[in-house]
Structure formats: structure tokens, C-alpha cells
N, C-alpha and C positions, 0 to 999 in steps of 0.2 A: 896855733893850736891845731892838732891833727884829730881827725875823726876817731882814730883809735884811742885817743886820750879820754873819750867821753863814754861814760857808763849810760846805756840806754835807759836804765831804771831811773837815773837822775833826771833825764829829760821828761819822763812820765811824771815825776814829782814836780818838776818845774812847771809843766803844763797845768797841773792841779793848783799850784800856788798862784800862778798868773790868773787862772780862771776864778779862783775863790777869793784871792787877795787876803788870805788868812792862812797862817801855818796850821792852826788847829782844824779849820774846815777842810783844808787840803788833805791833811792826814786822815781825817774821817772819811773823805771821799775815796781814797785809795787803800784804806785799811792799815795805815801806819799810826803809831803812837805819836803824840806831840813831840817828845824828845827826839825820836828818830827822824821826824820831818824837819825839825830844827837843825839837826846835824846835817841832813841832806842840803838844807838851804845854805849852811856855812860852806859846804863843799862847792856848791854852785856859785856862790859869791867869789870864792877863790879861783874857780875855773874861768869865770867870765870877767873877773876884775870889776864887778859892779854890784852894788847892794841889792838890786832887783826889787826888794820890798823895803820901804822905809816908813818909819813912824812920822806922821805929820799931824801934830796936835793930838786929838783923841782917836785918830784912825790910821790904818795902814794904807799906803798908796804904792803903786808900781812906779818904778823909775821909767824914764823915757826909753831906755834900752829894753827893759822888760816889756813895755807896751809894743815896741817894734817887733819883738820876738813872738808875740802872741799868735798871730795868724799863721805865719810860716811854720811855727812849731806844731800847731794843731794839725795842719795839713801833712806835715812830715810823719807825725805819729800815726795819723789815720792811714797814710799810704803804707807805712811799715806794718800796721795791723792787717791790712788787706793782703800784703805780700806773705806774711807769716801764715795766715789762715786760708791762703788760696786753695789748698787741697781739700778744705772742708766746704763742700757745696751746701747751699741752704736748701733744706727739705722742709717745706711747710707742714707736711704730714707728721713730722716727728720733732720739729724745732720747738723749744720752749722760750724763744727769744721774746723780749719785751720791747715794744715800740712806743715811743712817746709822740703824741700828735697834738698840736695846738689848734683847736677849732672851737668856734662858738656853738651854742646850742642849736642854731638853725642848720648849720652844716652837719652836726652830729645826727640830728633827726632826719634830715633829707638825704644826705649822702652816706654817712658812716653806718647808720642803723641797718640798712639792707646789706651792706658789705659785711658787717659783723655777724649777721645771721648766716651768711654764707661761710665765713671763716669758722663758725662754731662746728661745722662738719668737716671742712677741708683742712683746717689748721687748728685742731682742738686745743693744743697746748701753747699756741702763740698768745701772748698777752698784749693788750692795747691800753695804754694810759692816755686818756683824753683830758686836756686841761684847756681852760679858757685863754685866748690870746691876750697879751697885755704889753706894756712897755718893755718888758724883759724878754719877750719871745725871741727876738733876734739873738740876743746875748746867749740865751739858753740853747739855741740851735748851734751857735758857733762853739759852745762849750761841750757839745755832744750830750747835753742833758735832755734834748728833744731830737726827734728824727726829722720831723717836717711840720709845716704849718699849712692850714687851708683857710685863707682869708680873702676878703674882697681885694681885687687886683690892685686897687690904689694904695693898699697898705704894704706893698712889697718893700723890701729893704735891700740895700746894696750888698754885694757879696754873696747873694743867694741865687741858685738856679731856680727857674720857675717854669710852670706848665699850666696853661689855662684849662679849667675843668668843665665848668658849666655856667650858665647865666640864670639870672632870676630878675624879678621885677618888684618894685615897691608897690604895696597896696595899702589902703587905709582899712584898719580893723576897728570894730566897735562891738559892744555887747549887742546880741541879736535883738534885744527888746529896748534898745536905747530910744527913749521918747523924743529926743531932740532931732532925730534924723528922718527926712522924708524919702522920696524916691531916689534922689540924687544928692550927693554931698557937694555943696557949693563952696566956692573959694572963701566966701565970707564965713561960713560955718567952720571951715578948716582952720581959719585964723582965730575964730572966737571961742570954739570949744576947748576945754582943757585937754592937754596931751599927756600920754604916758610914753616915755622913751627909754632907751637903753644907753648906758655909758659903760665903757671899759675902763678898768683901772689904768692909771691913777686918776680917772675922772676929769681929764683935761678937756674933754669934749664929749658930746653925745652923738649918737647915730644921726639924729636930726641935723646936727651941724654939718656933717659931711654930705648928707643927702640934699639939703636945702640951701646951703651957703648963707648969704646975708638974710634971706627970708626967715631963717630959723629964729632970728632975734625977735620976730613979730609974734611968735607962737606963745601960747600960755602953757608952758611946760609945768605940770603940777606934780608929776610922779616920775622918778628915775629908778629904773630897775637894772639888775645886773645881767638879765637874760631875756630873750624874746619869749621864752616859755612862761616865765613869771609875768611878763608884760601882758600876755594874752589872758592869763587867769585873773589879773588885776582889773581887767575891763569889765568883768561880770558884775552886773548890778550898778554900773556906773554910766554917767553921761559923757565920759571922756572918750577920746579916740586915740589911735596910734598908727604910726607908720611901721609896717612889718614887711619882711621878705615874703613874696607871694607864695612860694612853695611851702614854707612853714605854716603860714596862715591857713592854707588849704588843708594841711595835715591836721591842724588843731581846730578846724572849724566846728566840728561836732562836740569834741571834748570840752572846749572852752566857750561854747555857745557864741561863736563869732559871726558877725555880719561883715562881709568883705566888699569893699568898694574901690573904684578907681580913684586915684588922687586927682583933685581938681586942678592941678598944676603939672606941667611936664617934669619928669624926673629921669635921671640917667639910669640906664640898665645896670643891674648889679652883675658883675662878672667875678667868679671865684677862681682863685689860682692856688696851686700847690707850690710851696717854696721849700728848698732844702740846701744845705751847704754843699759846695762842690766836692768836699772831701768824702762824701758818700757815693760819688758817681760810680765807683767800681765795686761797691758793696752789693753782693748778690741778694742778700736778704732785703736790703733797702730797695733795690731795684724791683724785687718781687712785690713789695708793699706799694710802691708807686704805680706799678702796672695794675694791680688790683683796684687801686683808687681810680685810676684813669678809666678802667673798664666799667666801674660802678657809675662814674659820671656820665659815660656814654649811654648808659642804659636809662638815664633819667628822662631823656627825650625833651620835647619842647614844653614850656609852661603854658597851661591853659587855665586862666583864672575866670571863673564864672561869678559875676557880681550877684549879690543877694538883694532882693527887694525888701521893702518894709513889711 
């Protein structure tokens, strides 16, 4: 097979089919009808001599050959896109580009909020879609459905470039009028009081599991929320406590009537990192966004948590 035998449009369709694992979804993604996408798949099968997509029971699955094609195909299309659009420089003042960012609510509040305030004036037409990170985040990054993720450093995935942004510390948060708490939170109280925690979909583990390891099994987890903001508000009027990132707890202290205390056990520092596919390395718009996020992280400074008394 010679490169001149291949229609570039077919490769774009193939990339969509591999990403979506569905002819209908692939067509919807690139704006083709289902019959047109099916016809393109037939041409691709003939071209490569492989079914590419096969029916296995009730679902469609990629062949081994198609799976092997996925990553190099994505990289090639991205490189071609950069080459074709090289003469169009990114101008934040006039661009209407949309960026997708996977970030939990603590990152959104602490890091992205001040950045978005700035972009409101310097890049008024740029749109930012923020979604919560989950088990599909890496897949969505590789499919170019998201531009980057900002998550704790330990959540990084293979195949992604990364840059450390800022650090945070775990604190214990409680309702400011919690009657169970004295001047200091003891280890015994930490284990005996009910806990509110956060779990990310598909709920395989909670934040406490990562922070505490085996000790997490000894806690009385009574409430599981999907975000730290919800967690903070759920503490009001309750005797429960919760582990929270310190920067967000400080930001919500007054609004959620929080009391903030140091954990009675040593916990590792939280380090947040930005991750993105290598195929975006030469994208001027993407590089601009990464630079703005890095600058915003540098402006956060060091965390100073002041404990609240009873």
C-alpha cells in the first residue's frame, strides 16, 4: 500500500470509528450520516484487509489491528492538523476556541476561578468546559474530547505529558458549632466520629482510601458525596467531620460555616499536576492555555492554614 492510495478523509473517519467503537456515534461526531459512515468503513476494510470493527455478542469491538492503529493514527492526524493550520496563529483576544478541562471542584475553585476571571477580559470569546475527572478521563484526552486534566499527581496515566502545578495539604473540616469537638481533634475522635467523604465515578474508591490507606477501613464513613463543595455544605448542623484539601476548606470556611483543624495523623502532601497528550505539544492555542494555567498556579503561593478554636 502506498500513501497516495489513502484518502485522508478516510483516516479521519477511521479515527472516529476507533474512538467511538460505533459507526453511528462516529458519524455523529464528524457530521456524516450513518450510511455514509458505513460506506467509508467498507472502503477502510478493503484498504487494510481487516474488519476493524466486529460484532461480538450484543456489542461492537475493535479488532487487534484496529487497536494497534489507534494511538499512532491519533498522533498522525493531530500532526497533520497542526501542519495545515500552522499559518493560523492563536490570538486569545479574538479566538472562539473551546477548551475542555477535567478538574474536580477544589481545583476549579482554587486554581481555575481566578484564571477564568482574567480570561473574561483578555480572551472574552474563549470557552472553557470543566468536567469532573473519572475513569474515562484518559480515554477522552486521547480521543481529543478533552484538552487536559488537572488532578492529584498520583492519578497520572501513561502516555500523557505532565507538569506539576501546586501543592495542598489535607485538613479536617467540621461544622463550626459541632458539639463533639474540643480544642484539638484527637486520633480517637477522628476514628469514632462519622465521616463525610468524596468518591469519583465509578465509585471504586473514596478520597479517604487514597489519603489514609489501610487506616481508611477503620473510619465510620456515613456520607459519600460527589464533590468537596457538597461535602462542606453537608457538614452544617452535623456532628460529622471530613478530610478536605486545605485551600478549598479555607475558601469555603465562612460560606459553609466550617471549623478547620489539623489531622491527628500524618498525611502526605497533595500535589496537583496538569496532564495532556503529546499530540498537543505543538498546538499554539493549547500551549497558551497551559502557560496561563502554570502562571495561575505560580500565583497561588504557599498554603497557610489557620486552625479554628472551639
